[in-house]
C-alpha positions in Angstrom: -10.9 4.2 -4.7 -8.3 0.7 -4.1 -10.1 -2.4 -4.4 -11.9 -3.8 -1.2 -10.5 -7.3 -0.1 -12.6 -7.6 3.1 -16.7 -7.3 3.8 -15.6 -5.1 7.0 -12.9 -2.6 5.6 -12.8 0.9 5.1 -13.3 2.3 1.7 -9.9 4.3 1.4 -8.8 6.6 -1.8 -6.8 9.6 -2.6 -9.4 12.1 -1.4 -9.5 10.6 1.9 -5.7 10.8 2.4 -5.7 14.4 0.9 -8.4 15.5 3.6 -6.4 13.5 6.5 -2.9 15.2 5.5 -4.7 18.7 5.4 -6.4 18.6 8.6 -3.5 16.6 10.6 -0.4 16.9 8.8 -0.6 20.0 6.7 3.2 19.9 6.3 2.7 17.1 3.7 -0.5 18.1 2.2 1.3 19.8 -1.0 2.7 16.5 -1.9 1.3 14.3 -4.6 -0.6 11.2 -3.6 -1.0 8.1 -5.8 -1.9 4.4 -4.6 0.9 1.9 -5.1 0.0 -0.9 -7.7 0.6 -3.8 -5.6 -1.4 -3.4 -2.3 -1.2 -5.5 0.8 -4.1 -7.3 3.1 -3.8 -5.1 6.1 -2.9 -1.8 4.6 -3.3 0.2 1.8 -0.4 2.4 1.2 0.0 5.5 -1.1 3.2 7.1 -2.4 3.4 10.6 -0.9 6.0 12.4 -2.9 9.1 11.0 -4.0 10.3 9.8 -0.7 7.5 8.9 1.8 4.4 6.7 1.8 1.2 6.8 3.7 -0.2 3.4 5.3 -3.8 3.3 6.3 -5.3 -0.1 8.2 -8.1 -1.5 5.9 -10.2 -2.6 8.9 -10.0 -2.4 12.8 -8.7 -6.0 13.2 -5.3 -5.0 11.8 -4.8 -1.7 13.6 -3.0 -3.7 16.4 -0.1 -4.6 13.8 0.3 -0.9 12.3 0.6 0.3 16.2 3.4 -2.5 16.6 5.1 -1.1 13.4 5.1 2.3 14.4 6.5 1.5 17.8 9.1 -1.3 16.5 10.4 -0.5 12.9 12.4 2.8 14.2 14.0 0.4 16.9 14.9 -2.4 14.5 15.8 -0.1 11.2 19.3 0.5 12.5 20.2 -3.0 13.0 18.8 -4.7 9.8 20.9 -5.3 6.6 18.3 -4.0 4.3 16.1 -0.7 4.2 12.6 -0.9 6.0 10.0 1.7 6.2 10.4 4.1 9.0 7.5 5.9 10.4 7.9 9.8 9.9 4.6 11.1 11.3 1.2 9.6 13.1 -2.2 10.3 12.1 -5.2 10.0 14.3 -8.7 8.6 14.1 -11.1 11.1 13.0 -14.6 11.6 11.7 -13.3 10.7 8.4 -11.5 7.7 9.1 -11.7 5.8 12.5 -8.2 4.2 12.8 -4.7 5.5 13.6 -2.3 5.8 10.3 1.0 6.9 9.5 3.5 8.6 7.1 6.6 6.4 6.4 9.8 6.7 4.3 9.4 5.1 1.4 12.0 2.3 0.5 12.6 1.8 -3.3 12.4 -1.8 -4.8 10.6 -4.0 -7.3 8.2 -6.9 -6.3 9.8 -10.4 -5.9 8.9 -12.8 -8.6 9.4 -16.6 -8.5 12.0 -17.0 -11.6 13.6 -13.7 -10.9 15.2 -14.0 -7.5 18.3 -15.6 -8.0 21.0 -16.7 -5.7 22.1 -13.0 -4.7 18.4 -12.2 -3.6 18.4 -15.5 -1.8 21.5 -14.7 0.3 20.4 -11.2 1.1 16.9 -12.4 2.3 18.7 -15.2 4.3 21.2 -12.5 5.8 18.1 -10.4 6.8 16.0 -13.0 8.4 19.3 -14.3 10.2 19.9 -10.6 11.6 16.1 -10.1 12.3 16.0 -13.4 14.4 19.1 -12.4 16.2 17.6 -9.2 17.8 16.7 -9.3 21.4 12.7 -9.4 21.5 12.5 -9.9 25.4 10.4 -6.7 25.6 8.6 -7.3 22.2 5.1 -7.4 21.5 2.9 -10.4 22.4 1.9 -12.5 19.5 -1.5 -14.2 19.9 -2.0 -17.5 17.8 -3.3 -16.6 14.1 -1.6 -13.4 14.1 1.2 -12.7 11.9 5.0 -13.7 13.3 2.7 -15.9 15.9 2.5 -19.7 15.8 1.8 -21.2 12.3 -0.1 -24.0 13.3 -3.5 -21.9 12.8 -2.9 -21.3 9.2 -2.3 -25.4 8.7 -5.3 -25.6 6.5 -4.8 -22.6 4.5 -1.4 -23.5 3.7 -1.9 -26.9 2.5 -4.9 -25.7 0.3 -2.6 -23.0 -1.3 0.0 -25.7 -1.9 -2.5 -28.2 -3.5 -3.8 -25.0 -5.7 -0.3 -24.4 -6.8 0.5 -27.8 -7.7 -2.8 -27.8 -9.8 -1.6 -25.1 -11.5 1.6 -26.7 -12.2 0.1 -29.8 -13.5 -2.0 -27.7 -15.9 0.8 -26.2 -17.3 -0.1 -22.8 -16.0 3.4 -22.3 -13.9 6.8 -23.7 -14.1 6.5 -27.3 -12.5 10.1 -27.1 -11.3 9.3 -24.1 -9.2 7.3 -26.4 -6.6 9.1 -29.3 -4.5 6.1 -30.8 -3.1 8.1 -32.9 -0.6 10.5 -30.2 0.3 7.6 -27.9 1.0 5.6 -30.3 3.3 8.7 -31.1 5.2 9.2 -27.5 5.9 5.9 -26.7 6.6 5.5 -29.8 8.8 8.3 -28.6 10.6 7.1 -25.4 11.4 3.8 -26.9 12.7 5.3 -29.3 14.7 7.8 -26.8 16.3 4.5 -24.9 17.7 3.1 -28.0 19.1 0.5 -28.7 16.0 0.5 -31.8 14.5 -0.4 -32.3 10.8 1.0 -30.8 7.4 1.5 -34.7 6.4 1.0 -35.4 2.7 -1.6 -33.6 0.6 -5.1 -35.5 1.0 -4.3 -36.7 4.6 -7.0 -35.8 7.0 
């Protein structure tokens, strides 16, 4: 069983995925299934064989995000300089599992760690973001405040608390102090909040 992160989420394990594949996508049910080591907060992800993954929303509030991914990842993938998961097949709500889900391609990689990113990684990320921001979004999905990719202002309190916690860890020697530039972080975050019409994000400890 994958660890639960939210009080209202659906328990998900390999047996559930096997049942869903057997009943809805039997062409894949012979492939081995295993949960990935590092899970997301919105979706539970399983490796499916060597070349695919299964993505299942943890709770109803995040289903819309999966539906947006299902529609838009195939449209964006060809224009992006790095590989992204592309939907291969879709699953439907069922008595076993009440949400839509999908099978995607698997993108091989390693989790980024703060001291292992390097100049090359920063350049790749910068190029990716630049290309992504240049794409035509006129007919894209509407993003509401508080949703991912929406205005960042609703996250102001959370972001300030996270930065304060990180600074506390640095002061205690639990993480490398040089990894965090407090002034730069405050400036960047404040600019993001102001650009979406939200004040705040001043010095830590300010009201």
